[in-house]
C-alpha positions in Angstrom: 115.1 135.4 189.5 116.1 139.3 190.6 116.5 140.4 193.9 113.5 142.5 195.1 115.5 145.7 195.0 118.2 146.8 192.9 119.1 149.8 190.5 116.7 149.9 187.0 120.0 149.3 184.8 121.2 145.8 187.0 117.7 144.9 187.6 117.1 144.0 183.6 121.0 142.8 183.5 119.8 139.8 186.0 116.4 139.3 184.8 117.8 139.0 181.1 120.9 136.7 182.8 118.4 134.8 184.9 114.6 134.7 183.0 114.7 135.6 179.0 116.8 134.5 176.0 121.1 135.6 176.5 123.2 137.8 173.7 126.5 136.9 173.1 129.3 134.9 175.2 131.8 134.0 172.5 133.9 136.7 174.6 133.2 135.1 178.0 133.8 132.1 176.2 137.7 133.4 175.4 137.9 134.7 178.1 137.5 130.9 180.5 139.4 128.5 178.7 142.6 131.4 178.6 143.0 132.1 182.0 146.3 132.1 183.7 147.4 131.4 187.7 147.8 135.2 187.8 144.2 135.8 186.7 142.8 133.2 188.8 144.3 134.2 192.1 143.1 137.9 191.5 139.6 137.2 190.8 140.0 134.9 194.0 140.7 137.9 194.9 137.6 140.0 194.2 135.8 137.2 194.9 137.2 137.3 198.8 137.0 141.0 198.6 133.4 141.8 197.0 130.7 138.5 197.3 132.0 136.5 200.5 133.3 139.3 202.5 130.0 140.9 201.5 127.1 138.9 202.2 125.2 138.8 205.2 123.9 135.3 204.3 126.6 132.9 206.3 125.7 131.3 209.8 128.9 131.3 211.1 129.6 127.8 210.7 129.0 128.1 206.8 131.4 131.3 206.9 133.7 129.2 208.6 133.4 126.5 205.7 133.6 128.8 202.8 136.2 129.8 204.0 138.8 127.4 204.2 137.1 125.7 200.9 137.9 129.1 199.5 141.8 128.5 201.3 141.9 126.2 198.9 141.2 127.2 196.1 143.4 129.4 196.3 146.3 126.4 197.2 145.7 125.3 193.8 144.6 127.6 191.7 147.0 126.6 188.6 145.9 122.4 189.5 141.9 123.1 188.5 140.7 123.2 184.9 138.0 126.5 184.2 134.8 124.0 184.7 136.6 123.0 188.4 137.7 126.3 189.1 134.1 128.0 188.2 132.1 125.1 190.1 134.1 125.9 193.2 133.4 128.8 193.2 129.6 128.2 192.7 129.8 125.6 195.8 131.7 127.8 198.5 128.4 131.0 197.2 125.3 127.7 197.9 127.1 127.1 201.7 125.5 129.9 202.8 122.3 127.9 201.5 120.8 131.1 200.7 118.2 131.4 197.3 119.9 135.1 196.5 123.1 133.8 197.3 124.5 132.2 194.3 127.3 131.7 190.7 124.7 132.9 188.4 123.7 129.5 187.0 123.0 130.6 183.5 125.2 132.7 183.0 127.8 130.0 184.2 126.3 127.9 182.0 127.2 129.7 179.0 130.5 129.1 179.7 130.6 125.5 179.2 129.8 122.5 176.9 125.9 121.0 176.7 124.3 119.1 174.5 121.5 119.8 172.2 118.8 118.3 174.8 116.6 121.0 177.0 115.3 119.9 180.1 112.3 120.7 182.9 112.2 119.4 186.3 108.0 117.8 187.1 108.0 117.3 190.2 111.2 115.3 191.2 111.6 113.7 187.2 113.2 115.7 184.2 112.5 116.0 180.9 113.4 116.6 178.1 111.0 119.3 176.1 113.5 120.6 173.5 116.0 118.7 171.0 118.2 119.3 167.7 115.5 117.9 165.0 118.2 114.4 164.7 116.5 114.2 168.5 113.2 114.7 168.3 112.4 111.0 168.9 114.0 111.6 172.5 111.4 114.6 172.9 109.1 113.8 176.2 111.3 111.4 177.7 112.1 111.1 181.2 116.0 111.2 182.4 117.4 108.5 184.3 120.7 108.4 183.9 124.3 110.0 183.1 127.2 107.9 182.1 126.0 105.1 184.7 125.2 107.4 187.6 121.5 107.7 188.5 119.5 110.9 188.4 119.5 110.9 192.4 123.2 111.4 192.2 123.5 113.8 189.3 120.7 115.9 191.8 123.2 115.7 194.8 125.9 117.0 193.3 123.5 119.5 191.3 122.1 120.6 194.7 125.5 121.5 195.8 125.7 124.4 193.2 123.2 126.1 194.5 121.5 127.7 198.0 118.3 127.8 198.7 115.0 125.3 199.2 115.1 122.1 196.9 112.4 123.4 195.0 114.7 125.5 193.8 117.8 124.3 193.2 115.9 121.7 191.0 115.4 124.7 189.7 118.7 124.5 187.8 119.6 121.2 187.6 119.3 120.8 183.5 121.7 123.9 183.2 124.4 121.4 185.1 123.3 118.1 183.5 123.5 119.3 180.0 126.8 119.9 180.4 129.4 117.0 180.5 132.2 119.7 180.5 130.2 120.4 183.8 129.2 116.7 184.9 133.3 115.8 184.6 134.3 118.7 186.7 132.8 116.7 189.9 133.0 113.3 188.8 129.9 112.4 187.2 130.5 111.8 183.9 132.7 110.0 182.2 134.6 112.7 179.9 133.8 116.1 179.7 133.3 116.7 176.0 131.0 113.7 175.2 128.1 111.6 177.9 125.6 108.5 177.6 122.2 110.2 178.8 119.9 107.3 179.7 116.1 107.7 179.4 112.5 106.7 179.8 110.7 107.1 177.0 106.9 108.7 177.2 105.7 104.7 177.0 108.1 103.2 178.5 110.5 102.5 176.6 114.8 102.3 177.6 116.6 105.0 175.2 120.5 105.1 175.1 122.3 107.7 173.6 125.7 109.1 173.4 126.3 112.7 173.1 128.6 114.3 172.5 128.4 118.6 173.4 128.8 121.6 171.4 131.2 124.0 172.6 129.5 128.1 173.8 129.8 130.3 171.0 127.0 133.3 170.8 123.9 131.6 169.0 123.9 128.9 171.0 120.2 129.2 172.0 119.8 129.7 175.9 116.8 130.4 177.9 116.1 129.2 181.7 113.7 126.5 182.8 110.5 128.4 183.9 110.8 130.1 180.1 111.3 127.2 179.0 107.2 126.3 179.3 106.4 128.5 177.0 106.1 127.4 172.8 108.5 129.6 171.1 111.2 130.4 173.3 113.6 129.0 172.4 115.9 127.8 169.1 112.4 127.4 167.2 113.3 129.9 164.7 116.8 128.1 164.5 115.6 124.9 163.5 115.0 123.6 167.5 112.0 120.8 167.9 109.6 121.0 171.0 107.0 119.5 172.7 104.5 121.7 172.8 102.9 123.4 170.0 102.6 127.5 170.2 99.3 126.4 169.1 97.7 124.2 171.9 99.4 126.4 175.2 96.4 127.6 177.4 96.5 130.9 177.6 98.7 131.0 180.6 102.0 130.3 178.4 101.1 132.1 174.6 102.7 136.0 174.3 106.3 134.4 175.5 107.1 138.6 175.1 104.4 139.1 176.3 105.9 139.9 180.3 102.4 141.7 182.1 98.7 140.3 180.6 94.8 140.3 181.8 92.3 138.6 180.4 88.4 138.0 181.6 86.4 135.2 182.2 82.7 136.3 182.0 81.5 132.8 182.3 83.1 132.4 185.9 83.1 136.1 186.4 86.6 136.4 186.5 90.1 138.5 186.7 93.3 136.6 186.0 96.4 139.1 185.9 99.5 137.4 185.2 102.5 139.2 185.5 105.7 137.4 184.5 108.0 139.8 186.2 108.1 142.4 189.2 109.6 145.2 187.1 109.0 147.5 184.0 110.5 146.2 180.9 111.4 148.2 177.2 107.5 147.4 176.2 105.5 147.2 179.4 105.8 149.4 182.3 104.1 149.2 185.8 102.0 151.6 186.1 100.2 151.7 182.9 99.7 147.7 183.3 98.0 148.4 186.5 95.9 151.0 185.3 95.2 149.1 182.6 94.2 145.8 184.7 91.9 148.3 186.9 90.1 150.0 184.1 89.3 146.9 182.8 88.2 145.0 186.1 86.1 148.6 186.6 84.0 148.3 183.7 83.3 144.2 183.2 83.0 144.0 186.8 84.0 140.7 187.7 83.5 138.9 190.8 87.1 137.7 191.7 90.4 137.4 190.9 93.2 135.7 190.0 97.0 136.7 190.7 99.7 134.7 188.6 103.1 134.7 189.5 104.1 131.0 188.1 107.0 132.3 185.6 108.3 136.2 187.9 111.5 135.2 189.4 111.0 139.1 191.0 112.2 142.8 190.6 111.5 145.4 192.6 109.1 145.0 195.2 108.4 148.4 195.8 106.8 148.9 192.5 103.7 145.7 193.0 103.1 146.6 197.4 100.5 149.1 196.3 98.9 147.1 193.3 98.9 143.9 195.2 97.4 145.3 198.5 94.2 147.6 196.4 93.5 143.5 194.7 90.9 143.2 197.9 89.5 146.7 197.2 88.5 145.7 193.0 86.3 142.7 192.9 83.8 141.8 196.1 84.4 138.1 195.9 87.1 135.8 196.0 91.4 136.7 195.4 93.8 133.1 194.1 97.5 133.9 193.9 99.1 131.6 191.9 102.9 130.3 192.7 105.7 128.0 192.0 109.2 127.2 192.8 109.8 130.1 190.0 108.3 132.4 191.5 111.0 133.9 193.8 112.4 137.4 194.7 109.6 140.2 195.0 107.2 137.8 193.5 107.3 136.0 196.8 106.8 139.9 198.2 104.6 140.3 196.5 102.7 137.0 197.0 103.1 138.1 200.6 100.8 141.4 200.2 97.6 140.5 199.1 97.6 136.9 201.4 98.3 139.9 204.1 96.1 142.0 203.1 93.3 139.7 202.7 94.0 136.4 205.2 90.4 135.3 204.9 89.4 135.8 201.4 93.1 134.1 199.6 93.7 131.2 198.3 97.3 130.4 197.2 96.4 127.5 194.0 99.7 126.2 192.8 102.8 125.2 195.0 104.9 126.7 196.7 107.7 129.4 196.0 111.3 129.1 195.5 112.4 130.5 198.5 112.4 130.9 202.5 109.7 133.0 204.7 113.1 134.7 205.5 115.6 135.0 203.0 118.8 137.3 202.7 118.9 139.6 199.2 119.8 142.9 197.9 123.0 142.2 196.5 124.1 143.5 193.5 126.0 141.3 190.6 129.5 141.1 190.6 131.3 139.7 187.4 135.0 137.6 187.9 136.9 140.6 186.5 138.8 138.0 184.1 136.8 134.1 184.5 133.4 136.6 183.6 132.1 134.7 186.1 128.3 135.6 187.9 127.6 136.3 191.4 124.9 137.3 193.7 126.2 138.4 197.2 122.7 138.9 199.8 123.5 141.9 201.7 120.0 142.6 203.3 117.6 140.8 205.3 113.8 140.1 204.0 111.9 138.0 207.2 108.2 137.6 206.1 107.3 135.2 208.8 107.4 137.7 212.0 107.4 141.2 210.1 110.6 141.5 210.5 110.2 142.2 214.3 112.8 140.2 215.6 115.4 142.3 213.7 117.1 145.2 213.4 118.7 144.7 209.9 115.9 144.1 207.2 115.8 145.6 204.1 113.8 149.4 204.3 110.6 149.2 202.2 110.5 145.9 204.3 111.0 147.3 207.4 108.6 150.6 206.6 105.7 147.9 204.9 106.1 144.6 206.7 105.4 141.2 206.1 103.6 138.8 208.3 102.7 135.8 207.5 102.1 132.3 208.3 103.2 130.5 205.2 103.1 130.8 201.9 102.8 127.4 200.7 99.3 126.6 198.4 95.5 125.6 199.7 95.1 124.3 196.5 97.8 121.7 195.3 98.2 122.2 192.2 101.5 121.6 190.0 102.8 121.6 186.8 102.9 118.3 185.9 104.4 117.1 182.9 101.2 115.2 181.0 99.2 118.3 181.9 102.2 120.8 180.5 102.1 118.4 177.2 97.9 118.5 176.3 97.7 122.0 177.3 96.0 121.6 180.8 96.7 124.2 183.3 96.1 122.3 186.7 96.3 125.1 188.6 93.7 127.6 186.8 91.6 124.5 186.1 91.9 124.8 190.1 90.8 128.3 190.3 87.9 127.0 188.0 87.3 124.0 190.2 87.1 126.4 193.2 84.6 129.0 192.0 82.1 126.2 190.4 81.9 124.3 194.3 
């Protein structure tokens, strides 16, 4: 996830924090566990000045609530542990109910302990998709409870840490339930060092394991839940086990380090363009990729095109706008845009530009994107000096429902190139289900193929 328009270096930092495998956190860990009262007070002053006072997304009542909770935390600074301190700041940010206004969940998770399981949400269920070898029997199991607290209670607590629509908040639920330290801080686990996980195996067998959490360390594998759908992105080289072998993954989940991809399906006269980011990467540059995709379409002449943005957390909306608007000119037939709750920020903008360019030819497939048609973004990542918590304020409005006609505080590139679409909900619902993912079946691309055949 990134904001639609950030300086290149900051876009890369935020994309790395939220989308990619991470780097060392040893210095963060040392800071997080040895803070004194004066250091925390300094962080709270920085939070107030550089985050809360700058963020424009809070409604008046929400801002008043945030100010009150921040004052209460300031009064109790010496009485809370590191996890409670961090999570209360996350809850204060979440009061804005804006997807971009947040304490960044993945960097925060690296400050605290985690059990050797990795979860991914599929609809309302949460499945184990990676484990260390000794827990391989839990692969595929669904989470039912932790220390007797049912999943609905865990979800409610996790949703309090993140703004935005429920499906977007669910994307970050695993980073919370994997950490007894964070669970305990919000009263959802009995102890901060270990927790009892109740799960349901794929065959219906009830499983229960008491798991000790491992402390933060530089080589602990990390990835967000969207990336965990791709085989080979989390610790397989360190012995971790996964559900989906790379050899069985559908095309959309192959080549985890290739963020910009295309293919031509001659049998269906369909071009498929997959964009997992909306910014340049170290390996690939967007202009060159767009030229390559255009040349392939011009040479092979498919009638239809599908743009897959399911893994795309955003980047810079100005870099994709022209390509998105040109898609109706590339092919004479149908256009599909495939989205998911991981489709966020500039990827939502890109979806809107395609839909607006040819509303009668564009079919949206998959699941609704991760944010609403009106949201706030454009802040810069802020790292608190002592706790090292990473925060993202939002400073400019995006209105894709009415093209910013009712507002004078919209992000300038969106104001100059407005988006006005009634909805970005899918015309054809085709969510990732656990069963389909496990079996290497891509529901959204099957839906596209069926639409073309029908």
